[in-house]
Steps between C-alpha positions, in 0.01 A plus 500: 500500500758494782619174648377423853710659772729283693526540877807706604805275511345209319742323269417451137490125425710408201632190334815357644823652350720193476806656339496800730450280804809291391711811439401692817564194724823439310620847602400418864690170471812680377481749787441232762797294381716805493391575857580141608843528330563839663385416847634141533828497297607867522380593852451199721768276363726777366623276217514777245384849387329568172828646368813346662768634262571816694519616861264380774331843496420466132374149559272624776377781275433253217292294748298813588436565131388141451273526801355830363429334161346195665272714721388717206415182306310356792298815557425542126412125480258522792332813362447320173379190680257705705367652177441155355322400820294819514381451139446126570736428211751282688553157351630314812651199322690722259605723792650208687690386195628856439626526851707179478624594152610843620677356805675236298595751225660738755696215656617358165594845370694566822675160480595514136540873418598659826714216632661354180478746213538837672678361814333766714514253795519129575256325742782451743873553525774283630329168430440275200212691340398215262248348745356849576465575137333163435255547782426862403439433137316174567261677734449768230418237238265318739304826557490568126387142417230502760387848390492384134300189591247716688478745212440225243237341725328834554499569121359154423230546764408834349480364150286205616267743683480718192418202277211381717 
């Protein structure tokens, strides 16, 4: 026997996909934080380019490549998010946690790997960068800690709901 037909365009209700919600919104968080970095620090303030160890033209091109990657991640993330919503599989609490974890992870990666290990650029030039580094990495850690707390709370709530 065939299952009953669904009306055209009706979404199939499924159980929330917690891990996927966390990962998809983590991707969106990475893209949004990359956009904030690109727009505020590279374009508006003009403090640095993504790659500052060459000519200004190369720096500008590296900003364009970063912007392209960030836009691709944002578009992909929102398509995946829309799919979760369409299938009614979005776990909102996990999604919020994922967004903050992704944003904080991007910022911490940028602050530690790009700024210090690879020395692609610094936050700013011609000033004492220690306060900038401290603020940048502290903000990243705050995002990660809040995202982690939200993820733990969402997981505990899910386990409690499953047990009852």
